[in-house]
C-alpha positions in Angstrom: -13.5 8.9 -9.5 -10.2 6.2 -10.1 -8.8 9.3 -12.0 -9.2 11.9 -9.0 -7.8 9.0 -7.1 -4.5 8.4 -8.9 -3.8 12.6 -9.7 -4.5 12.4 -5.7 -1.5 9.5 -5.6 0.5 11.8 -7.4 0.3 14.4 -5.7 0.6 12.2 -2.2 4.1 11.0 -3.9 5.4 14.1 -5.2 5.0 16.2 -2.0 5.1 13.8 0.5 8.4 12.2 -1.1 9.8 14.3 -4.0 9.7 17.7 -2.8 10.3 16.8 0.7 13.9 15.2 -0.1 14.2 18.3 -2.4 13.7 20.4 1.4 16.4 17.5 2.7 19.0 17.7 0.3 19.1 21.8 0.6 18.8 21.3 4.3 21.7 18.5 4.9 23.1 18.0 1.9 21.2 14.5 1.8 18.0 12.9 1.3 17.0 11.9 4.1 16.2 8.3 2.5 17.9 5.6 4.2 14.8 2.5 3.8 17.1 -0.4 5.6 19.4 -0.9 7.2 22.2 -3.2 6.0 22.0 -5.1 9.3 18.3 -5.0 9.5 16.8 -7.8 11.7 13.6 -10.0 9.8 10.4 -8.2 11.5 12.6 -5.2 10.4 12.3 -6.1 6.8 9.1 -8.1 7.0 7.6 -4.3 8.3 10.0 -2.9 5.2 7.7 -5.0 2.2 4.7 -5.0 3.9 4.6 -0.9 3.4 6.0 -1.3 0.0 3.6 -3.9 -1.2 0.6 -2.4 0.9 1.2 0.6 -1.0 1.8 -0.8 -3.9 -1.5 -2.5 -4.5 -3.4 0.4 -3.1 -1.4 2.4 -5.8 -2.0 0.0 -7.9 -5.8 -0.4 -6.9 -7.6 2.9 -8.7 -5.2 2.7 -11.8 -6.8 -1.8 -12.3 -10.2 0.0 -11.0 -9.8 2.5 -14.5 -8.5 -0.7 -16.6 -11.6 -2.9 -16.2 -9.5 -5.5 -14.0 -10.8 -4.8 -10.3 -14.2 -4.3 -9.7 -15.8 -1.9 -7.0 -17.2 -2.7 -3.7 -20.8 -1.3 -4.5 -22.1 -1.3 -0.5 -19.4 1.4 -0.4 -19.1 2.8 -4.0 -21.6 6.3 -4.1 -21.5 9.6 -3.8 -21.3 10.2 0.3 -17.9 7.9 0.6 -16.4 9.4 -2.5 -17.2 12.7 -0.7 -15.6 11.6 2.3 -12.6 9.9 0.5 -11.7 13.4 -1.3 -11.6 14.8 1.8 -9.6 12.4 3.8 -7.3 12.6 1.3 -7.0 16.3 0.2 -6.4 17.4 3.9 -4.4 14.6 5.4 -1.9 15.1 2.2 -1.9 18.4 3.4 -1.1 17.3 7.3 0.8 14.6 5.9 3.2 17.2 4.3 2.9 19.7 7.8 3.6 16.8 10.2 7.1 16.2 7.5 7.9 19.8 7.4 7.9 20.2 11.3 10.5 18.2 11.4 13.1 19.9 9.8 16.6 18.5 9.2 15.7 15.5 11.6 13.4 14.0 9.3 14.5 10.4 7.7 12.9 7.3 5.7 14.4 4.0 7.9 16.8 4.0 10.5 20.3 4.6 10.3 22.1 3.2 13.8 25.2 5.1 13.2 23.0 9.1 12.9 21.7 10.6 15.8 19.4 13.6 15.2 17.4 15.8 17.3 14.5 14.4 19.0 10.6 16.7 17.5 8.4 16.6 20.1 7.2 20.1 19.4 4.5 21.2 16.6 2.4 17.9 15.4 4.4 16.2 17.7 2.8 17.1 20.8 0.0 15.5 20.6 0.7 12.1 18.8 4.3 11.1 18.4 3.9 9.8 14.7 2.1 12.5 13.3 2.9 11.4 9.3 1.8 8.0 9.6 -1.2 9.7 11.8 -2.4 12.1 8.6 -1.0 9.1 5.9 -3.3 6.4 6.6 -6.4 8.6 6.7 -4.9 10.0 3.3 -5.0 6.0 2.0 -8.6 5.0 3.3 -9.6 8.0 2.1 -8.3 7.5 -1.4 -9.6 3.7 -1.0 -13.5 5.2 -0.5 -13.3 6.9 -4.2 -12.3 3.7 -5.4 -13.8 0.9 -3.4 -12.2 -2.6 -4.0 -10.9 -5.2 -1.9 -7.5 -4.8 -3.9 -7.5 -1.6 -2.4 -8.9 -2.5 1.7 -5.8 -5.6 1.0 -3.3 -3.3 0.8 -4.6 -1.1 3.1 -4.6 -3.5 6.1 -0.9 -5.0 4.9 0.4 -0.5 4.9 -0.9 -0.8 8.6 0.6 -3.7 9.4 3.5 -2.6 8.2 3.4 0.7 9.4 2.7 -1.5 13.2 5.5 -3.2 13.4 7.7 -0.6 11.7 6.7 1.7 14.5 6.7 -1.1 17.6 9.6 -2.9 16.6 12.2 -0.5 14.6 11.8 3.4 15.2 10.6 3.2 19.2 13.6 1.2 20.0 15.5 3.0 17.9 14.7 5.9 19.4 14.9 5.0 23.3 18.5 3.2 21.9 19.3 7.2 21.2 17.4 9.6 23.6 17.3 7.4 26.8 14.9 8.9 29.2 13.9 11.8 27.0 12.2 9.5 24.5 10.7 7.7 27.5 9.4 10.6 29.5 8.0 11.9 25.7 6.5 7.9 24.8 4.4 8.6 28.3 2.8 11.5 27.9 2.2 11.4 24.1 0.4 9.0 22.3 1.6 6.8 19.2 -0.6 7.5 16.7 -3.5 8.7 18.3 -4.1 11.9 21.6 -3.5 9.6 25.1 -3.5 6.4 23.8 -0.8 3.5 22.9 1.7 5.7 25.9 4.9 3.6 26.8 4.9 3.2 30.7 
């Protein structure tokens, strides 16, 4: 399972960054990769660090498991968990890429306060406000089930925390500032990560 998880992580990175960046370059002439703003505050920096470290730990987990450096959690290491993990990972990769594509030219990684993009509210964004993250988390959880370890669980927890901080403290304030009432009305109608949950009042 470790080899399969490593291959799926590779596919996830290739499609959601490599292919999506190539599409963005063709659409806009920009990669869409902004990362942290030079003026990023401590919370935004913390969100970015948590996301990167969490993702790195998740990717390292199956590699270190394959090298017999990290042991698996026996209670989670069974055929049913492996099968569910594969289904979640494969479906999640497809859903993540689909959500990225639905953003069109507005797709970005990171926030540039000086940039203005269209507010996307249709397709998967009519179901949840952050469908890329909503698909990415089950993907990583599925990969965790394929090779369950304490390192993978810790990485998933850091990734989840980083995403929560990024969305709540960085992206939502930015979108409210840029799109004002249009985003406020949208966020009052559509859930943050799960339909009808995390509505902004």
